[in-house]
VMD Tcl script that draws the C-alpha trace (Angstrom):
set ca {
  {69.60 35.68 -123.10}
  {68.00 38.05 -125.58}
  {70.15 40.16 -127.84}
  {69.20 43.55 -129.26}
  {71.48 45.01 -131.90}
  {70.68 48.69 -131.47}
  {69.53 50.80 -128.53}
  {67.37 52.82 -130.91}
  {65.42 49.67 -131.82}
  {64.12 49.42 -128.24}
  {62.11 52.62 -128.66}
  {59.41 50.66 -130.48}
  {59.37 47.99 -127.73}
  {57.92 50.13 -124.91}
  {55.44 47.92 -123.05}
  {57.13 44.72 -124.21}
  {59.18 42.15 -122.26}
  {62.96 42.49 -122.70}
  {63.98 39.15 -121.22}
  {64.17 36.93 -118.16}
  {67.28 36.38 -116.09}
  {68.80 33.11 -115.00}
  {67.82 31.73 -111.59}
  {70.04 32.65 -108.65}
  {70.23 30.98 -105.23}
  {69.88 33.17 -102.14}
  {71.54 31.06 -99.46}
  {72.53 31.89 -95.89}
  {76.11 32.70 -96.90}
  {74.89 35.38 -99.33}
  {72.52 36.80 -96.70}
  {75.33 36.88 -94.13}
  {77.72 38.64 -96.54}
  {75.06 41.26 -97.27}
  {74.43 41.74 -93.54}
  {78.14 42.32 -92.96}
  {78.47 44.73 -95.90}
  {75.49 46.82 -94.78}
  {75.80 46.28 -91.02}
  {72.15 45.18 -91.00}
  {72.41 42.13 -88.75}
  {68.78 41.82 -87.69}
  {68.09 38.34 -86.31}
  {65.40 37.58 -88.91}
  {68.23 37.51 -91.47}
  {71.30 36.16 -89.67}
  {70.18 33.97 -86.74}
  {68.80 30.72 -88.20}
  {67.79 29.28 -84.81}
  {65.88 32.36 -83.70}
  {64.44 32.94 -87.20}
  {63.11 29.37 -87.21}
  {60.85 30.44 -84.33}
  {59.90 33.71 -86.05}
  {57.01 34.59 -88.35}
  {58.53 33.02 -91.49}
  {59.93 29.81 -89.95}
  {63.41 30.48 -91.36}
  {65.77 33.35 -92.06}
  {64.72 35.68 -94.84}
  {66.81 37.82 -97.18}
  {66.96 41.56 -96.70}
  {64.68 43.41 -99.10}
  {67.65 45.50 -100.16}
  {69.61 42.32 -100.88}
  {66.90 41.30 -103.32}
  {67.01 44.74 -104.91}
  {70.81 44.71 -105.08}
  {70.67 41.59 -107.26}
  {69.17 43.53 -110.17}
  {72.57 44.08 -111.88}
  {73.34 40.34 -111.96}
  {69.81 39.65 -113.19}
  {70.22 42.23 -115.98}
  {73.48 40.58 -117.08}
  {71.83 37.25 -117.84}
  {68.53 38.57 -119.26}
  {69.50 40.65 -122.28}
  {72.25 42.57 -124.01}
  {72.12 45.62 -126.28}
  {75.03 45.25 -128.69}
  {75.74 48.91 -129.46}
  {75.64 50.11 -125.82}
  {79.21 50.66 -124.61}
  {78.25 51.94 -121.14}
  {75.14 51.78 -118.97}
  {74.77 53.51 -115.62}
  {72.23 53.20 -112.87}
  {70.27 56.47 -112.74}
  {67.93 55.44 -109.94}
  {64.77 53.60 -109.09}
  {61.08 54.41 -109.12}
  {58.38 52.72 -107.05}
  {60.16 49.86 -105.29}
  {57.97 47.35 -103.48}
  {58.98 44.23 -101.52}
  {55.80 42.22 -102.00}
  {56.74 38.91 -100.36}
  {59.54 37.49 -98.19}
  {62.52 35.60 -99.59}
  {63.24 32.63 -97.31}
  {66.80 31.34 -97.15}
  {67.68 28.96 -100.02}
  {65.13 30.51 -102.38}
  {65.89 30.68 -106.07}
  {65.11 34.05 -107.67}
  {65.00 35.46 -111.17}
  {63.86 38.72 -112.70}
  {61.57 39.40 -115.64}
  {62.21 42.73 -117.34}
  {59.70 44.85 -119.23}
  {60.55 48.12 -120.98}
  {58.26 50.84 -119.62}
  {59.94 54.00 -120.95}
  {62.48 55.03 -123.57}
  {63.70 58.64 -123.52}
  {66.43 60.10 -125.72}
  {69.38 61.65 -123.88}
  {72.63 63.05 -125.22}
  {74.65 60.09 -126.47}
  {71.97 57.46 -125.93}
  {68.73 56.81 -124.09}
  {67.33 56.55 -120.60}
  {65.32 53.39 -120.13}
  {62.65 52.78 -117.50}
  {62.64 49.03 -117.00}
  {60.24 47.21 -114.71}
  {61.95 44.41 -112.82}
  {59.59 41.79 -111.45}
  {61.60 39.47 -109.19}
  {60.11 36.00 -108.84}
  {60.72 33.21 -106.34}
  {60.87 29.76 -107.87}
  {57.61 27.87 -107.31}
  {55.68 30.86 -105.92}
  {53.16 32.86 -107.94}
  {53.47 36.15 -106.06}
  {56.56 38.22 -106.94}
  {58.96 39.13 -104.13}
  {59.95 42.54 -105.49}
  {58.73 44.93 -108.15}
  {60.77 47.99 -109.08}
  {61.30 50.32 -111.99}
  {64.98 50.72 -112.70}
  {66.18 53.81 -114.56}
  {69.22 53.10 -116.69}
  {71.15 55.52 -118.86}
  {72.57 53.71 -121.88}
  {75.26 55.26 -124.06}
  {76.17 54.17 -127.59}
}
mol new
graphics top color blue
foreach p $ca { graphics top sphere $p radius 0.5 }
foreach p [lrange $ca 0 end-1] q [lrange $ca 1 end] { graphics top cylinder $p $q radius 0.2 }
display resetview
């Protein structure tokens, strides 16, 4: 995990990597819990027997499940010491570029794209590139907008 002492110091890092998260397993139990929470029980996600006969040969994670993992990925990638609160402000340009088969390991690589001063802190535009272990093509690319307060 990378550590940054001051939010203001990130202003000079626009265009630079901020850190990489730990790997996280996306197993069938996680997919099923997400399906129940969102009521999205499409067979390609929750029916292993039917999904085995489908286009991917196994169940795949919901795209929104992959996206919803960004907070846990952020937690293990970097910390900004003087930020006492950070809130999700939204997302720009989300793309699900490849499927996530059950039992995949994922991580995110974060790059600072924008730094804008706001009252009490800064709004960061951070590109999240979510990777699947052993596969070159990312599974998700999104720009997360985060308001950080010092």
